[in-house]
MIDOSE-1310 file (N, C-alpha, C; in nm, 2 decimals, decimal comma, always signed):
residues 116
mffi	-0,29/-0,84/-0,80/-0,35/-0,82/-0,67/-0,35/-0,67/-0,64; -0,23/-0,60/-0,66/-0,22/-0,46/-0,63/-0,31/-0,37/-0,72; -0,33/-0,41/-0,84/-0,42/-0,33/-0,93/-0,56/-0,34/-0,88; -0,60/-0,46/-0,84/-0,74/-0,47/-0,79/-0,76/-0,39/-0,66
khfl	-0,66/-0,40/-0,57/-0,66/-0,33/-0,45/-0,67/-0,18/-0,47; -0,59/-0,13/-0,56/-0,59/+0,01/-0,59/-0,72/+0,06/-0,65; -0,78/-0,02/-0,74/-0,91/+0,01/-0,79/-1,02/+0,02/-0,68; -1,02/-0,08/-0,59/-1,11/-0,09/-0,48/-1,10/+0,03/-0,39
adfv	-0,97/+0,06/-0,35/-0,95/+0,16/-0,25/-0,97/+0,30/-0,31; -0,94/+0,32/-0,43/-0,95/+0,46/-0,49/-1,09/+0,48/-0,55; -1,16/+0,38/-0,60/-1,28/+0,41/-0,67/-1,41/+0,35/-0,61; -1,39/+0,24/-0,53/-1,51/+0,18/-0,47/-1,53/+0,22/-0,33
fqdk	-1,42/+0,22/-0,25/-1,43/+0,25/-0,10/-1,41/+0,40/-0,07; -1,36/+0,48/-0,16/-1,33/+0,62/-0,13/-1,46/+0,70/-0,16; -1,51/+0,77/-0,06/-1,62/+0,85/-0,08/-1,58/+1,00/-0,10; -1,67/+1,09/-0,12/-1,64/+1,23/-0,15/-1,57/+1,29/-0,03
kmsh	-1,61/+1,26/+0,09/-1,54/+1,32/+0,21/-1,40/+1,28/+0,22; -1,37/+1,15/+0,19/-1,23/+1,11/+0,19/-1,15/+1,18/+0,08; -1,21/+1,20/-0,03/-1,14/+1,26/-0,15/-1,10/+1,41/-0,11; -1,20/+1,48/-0,05/-1,17/+1,62/-0,02/-1,09/+1,63/+0,11
skkr	-1,08/+1,53/+0,19/-1,00/+1,54/+0,32/-0,85/+1,52/+0,30; -0,81/+1,48/+0,18/-0,67/+1,46/+0,15/-0,59/+1,60/+0,16; -0,67/+1,71/+0,16/-0,60/+1,84/+0,17/-0,54/+1,86/+0,31; -0,59/+1,79/+0,41/-0,54/+1,79/+0,55/-0,44/+1,68/+0,57
yfyf	-0,32/+1,71/+0,61/-0,22/+1,61/+0,62/-0,25/+1,50/+0,72; -0,32/+1,54/+0,83/-0,35/+1,44/+0,93/-0,48/+1,37/+0,92; -0,53/+1,35/+0,80/-0,65/+1,27/+0,77/-0,61/+1,14/+0,70; -0,63/+1,03/+0,77/-0,57/+0,91/+0,73/-0,66/+0,80/+0,67
nhsa	-0,79/+0,82/+0,67/-0,89/+0,72/+0,64/-0,86/+0,65/+0,50; -0,84/+0,73/+0,40/-0,82/+0,67/+0,26/-0,69/+0,59/+0,26; -0,58/+0,65/+0,32/-0,45/+0,57/+0,32/-0,46/+0,45/+0,41; -0,54/+0,45/+0,51/-0,56/+0,33/+0,60/-0,62/+0,22/+0,52
ihgg	-0,72/+0,26/+0,43/-0,78/+0,15/+0,35/-0,68/+0,09/+0,26; -0,59/+0,17/+0,20/-0,49/+0,12/+0,11/-0,40/+0,03/+0,19; -0,35/+0,07/+0,30/-0,26/-0,01/+0,38/-0,32/-0,14/+0,43; -0,45/-0,13/+0,47/-0,52/-0,25/+0,52/-0,54/-0,35/+0,41
ltal	-0,58/-0,30/+0,29/-0,60/-0,39/+0,18/-0,47/-0,45/+0,13; -0,36/-0,38/+0,14/-0,23/-0,43/+0,10/-0,19/-0,55/+0,20; -0,21/-0,52/+0,32/-0,18/-0,63/+0,42/-0,27/-0,75/+0,40; -0,39/-0,72/+0,38/-0,49/-0,83/+0,36/-0,45/-0,92/+0,24
glvf	-0,42/-0,85/+0,13/-0,38/-0,92/+0,01/-0,25/-1,00/+0,02; -0,15/-0,94/+0,09/-0,02/-1,00/+0,11/-0,02/-1,12/+0,21; -0,12/-1,12/+0,30/-0,11/-1,23/+0,40/-0,13/-1,37/+0,34; -0,18/-1,37/+0,22/-0,19/-1,50/+0,15/-0,06/-1,55/+0,09
ftti	+0,04/-1,46/+0,08/+0,16/-1,49/+0,02/+0,29/-1,49/+0,11; +0,27/-1,44/+0,23/+0,38/-1,42/+0,32/+0,33/-1,43/+0,46; +0,42/-1,41/+0,56/+0,39/-1,41/+0,70/+0,30/-1,29/+0,73; +0,23/-1,31/+0,84/+0,14/-1,20/+0,89/+0,22/-1,07/+0,92
htai	+0,34/-1,09/+0,98/+0,42/-0,98/+1,02/+0,48/-0,90/+0,89; +0,51/-0,98/+0,79/+0,56/-0,92/+0,67/+0,45/-0,84/+0,60; +0,33/-0,90/+0,60/+0,21/-0,84/+0,54/+0,17/-0,71/+0,61; +0,18/-0,71/+0,74/+0,14/-0,59/+0,81/+0,25/-0,48/+0,79
ffgm	+0,38/-0,53/+0,79/+0,49/-0,43/+0,77/+0,47/-0,36/+0,63; +0,44/-0,44/+0,53/+0,43/-0,37/+0,39/+0,30/-0,30/+0,38; +0,19/-0,34/+0,46/+0,07/-0,26/+0,46/+0,10/-0,12/+0,52; +0,18/-0,12/+0,63/+0,22/+0,01/+0,69/+0,30/+0,09/+0,60
vdfl	+0,39/+0,03/+0,52/+0,47/+0,10/+0,42/+0,38/+0,16/+0,32; +0,29/+0,08/+0,27/+0,19/+0,14/+0,17/+0,11/+0,25/+0,22; +0,06/+0,24/+0,35/-0,01/+0,34/+0,41/+0,07/+0,47/+0,41; +0,19/+0,47/+0,46/+0,27/+0,59/+0,47/+0,30/+0,65/+0,34
vhhn	+0,35/+0,57/+0,25/+0,38/+0,62/+0,11/+0,26/+0,67/+0,04; +0,15/+0,60/+0,04/+0,03/+0,64/-0,02/-0,02/+0,77/+0,03; -0,02/+0,78/+0,16/-0,06/+0,91/+0,22/+0,02/+1,03/+0,17; +0,15/+1,01/+0,17/+0,23/+1,13/+0,13/+0,22/+1,16/-0,02
idyl	+0,21/+1,06/-0,10/+0,19/+1,08/-0,25/+0,06/+1,15/-0,27; -0,05/+1,11/-0,21/-0,18/+1,17/-0,22/-0,18/+1,32/-0,17; -0,12/+1,34/-0,06/-0,11/+1,47/+0,00/-0,03/+1,57/-0,09; +0,08/+1,52/-0,15/+0,16/+1,60/-0,24/+0,08/+1,63/-0,37
ktrl	+0,01/+1,53/-0,42/-0,08/+1,56/-0,54/-0,18/+1,66/-0,51; -0,25/+1,65/-0,39/-0,35/+1,75/-0,35/-0,29/+1,89/-0,34; -0,18/+1,90/-0,28/-0,11/+2,03/-0,27/-0,08/+2,09/-0,41; -0,03/+2,01/-0,50/+0,01/+2,05/-0,63/-0,11/+2,09/-0,72
thnl	-0,23/+2,03/-0,70/-0,34/+2,04/-0,78/-0,45/+2,13/-0,72; -0,43/+2,19/-0,61/-0,54/+2,26/-0,54/-0,60/+2,38/-0,61; -0,52/+2,44/-0,70/-0,57/+2,55/-0,78/-0,60/+2,52/-0,92; -0,59/+2,39/-0,95/-0,62/+2,34/-1,09/-0,75/+2,28/-1,11
thad	-0,80/+2,27/-1,23/-0,93/+2,20/-1,26/-0,90/+2,09/-1,35; -1,00/+2,01/-1,38/-0,98/+1,89/-1,47/-0,95/+1,94/-1,61; -0,98/+2,07/-1,64/-0,95/+2,12/-1,77/-0,80/+2,16/-1,79; -0,73/+2,17/-1,68/-0,59/+2,21/-1,69/-0,50/+2,09/-1,72
rkyw	-0,41/+2,11/-1,81/-0,32/+2,00/-1,85/-0,23/+1,96/-1,73; -0,19/+2,06/-1,65/-0,10/+2,02/-1,54/-0,17/+1,93/-1,44; -0,30/+1,94/-1,43/-0,38/+1,85/-1,34/-0,35/+1,71/-1,38; -0,37/+1,68/-1,51/-0,36/+1,54/-1,56/-0,21/+1,49/-1,55
iyfg	-0,12/+1,58/-1,56/+0,02/+1,54/-1,55/+0,05/+1,50/-1,40; +0,00/+1,58/-1,31/+0,01/+1,54/-1,17/-0,07/+1,42/-1,13; -0,18/+1,40/-1,19/-0,26/+1,28/-1,17/-0,19/+1,16/-1,22; -0,13/+1,17/-1,34/-0,05/+1,06/-1,39/+0,07/+1,03/-1,31
ldqf	+0,14/+1,13/-1,26/+0,25/+1,11/-1,18/+0,21/+1,04/-1,05; +0,10/+1,08/-0,99/+0,05/+1,02/-0,87/+0,02/+0,87/-0,89; -0,04/+0,84/-1,00/-0,07/+0,70/-1,03/+0,06/+0,62/-1,05; +0,16/+0,68/-1,13/+0,29/+0,62/-1,15/+0,36/+0,59/-1,02
lhym	+0,36/+0,68/-0,93/+0,43/+0,66/-0,80/+0,36/+0,56/-0,72; +0,23/+0,55/-0,72/+0,16/+0,44/-0,65/+0,20/+0,30/-0,70; +0,20/+0,29/-0,84/+0,24/+0,16/-0,90/+0,39/+0,13/-0,88; +0,47/+0,23/-0,87/+0,61/+0,20/-0,84/+0,63/+0,16/-0,69
tyaa	+0,54/+0,21/-0,61/+0,54/+0,16/-0,47/+0,51/+0,01/-0,46; +0,41/-0,03/-0,54/+0,37/-0,17/-0,54/+0,48/-0,25/-0,60; +0,55/-0,20/-0,70/+0,66/-0,28/-0,76/+0,77/-0,29/-0,66; +0,80/-0,18/-0,58/+0,91/-0,19/-0,48/+0,87/-0,29/-0,37
ilif	+0,74/-0,29/-0,33/+0,70/-0,38/-0,22/+0,72/-0,53/-0,27; +0,68/-0,55/-0,40/+0,70/-0,69/-0,45/+0,85/-0,73/-0,46; +0,93/-0,63/-0,50/+1,08/-0,66/-0,51/+1,14/-0,69/-0,37; +1,10/-0,60/-0,28/+1,16/-0,63/-0,14/+1,10/-0,76/-0,08
mlhy	+0,98/-0,78/-0,11/+0,92/-0,91/-0,05/+0,98/-1,03/-0,12; +1,00/-1,03/-0,25/+1,07/-1,14/-0,31/+1,21/-1,16/-0,27; +1,28/-1,04/-0,25/+1,42/-1,05/-0,21/+1,43/-1,11/-0,06; +1,34/-1,06/+0,02/+1,33/-1,11/+0,16/+1,31/-1,26/+0,16
hfwt	+1,21/-1,31/+0,08/+1,18/-1,45/+0,08/+1,29/-1,53/+0,02; +1,36/-1,48/-0,08/+1,48/-1,55/-0,14/+1,58/-1,58/-0,04; +1,62/-1,47/+0,04/+1,73/-1,49/+0,13/+1,69/-1,57/+0,25; +1,57/-1,56/+0,29/+1,52/-1,64/+0,41/+1,51/-1,79/+0,37
lwfa	+1,47/-1,82/+0,25/+1,45/-1,95/+0,21/+1,58/-2,02/+0,18; +1,68/-1,95/+0,12/+1,80/-2,02/+0,08/+1,91/-2,01/+0,19; +1,91/-1,91/+0,27/+2,02/-1,89/+0,36/+1,98/-1,88/+0,51; +1,86/-1,93/+0,54/+1,82/-1,93/+0,68/+1,87/-2,05/+0,75
């Protein structure tokens, strides 16, 4: 689910304006799409409150990862090796965020199901 969500938010729903606006810290449209799609995807597996919470977590983390990558790559081109290292790190951190969300969500459900 997270892989599909990431593809949709980064490559289908992100336009040129969103891509270039990541340079400004207080531009949230792209990250809001990520957070909203995370919440929408999780609502089928958990409570609405948990889905919204993790959607907000994804929004905040995604925004900061993208902003950091933009700051690190602003003087680089696609021909620079460093650009691709930062791009790969960006993707790695996004997928680690999804893994953390799943781990926390499963942990939460384990404790609430068995010890509630």
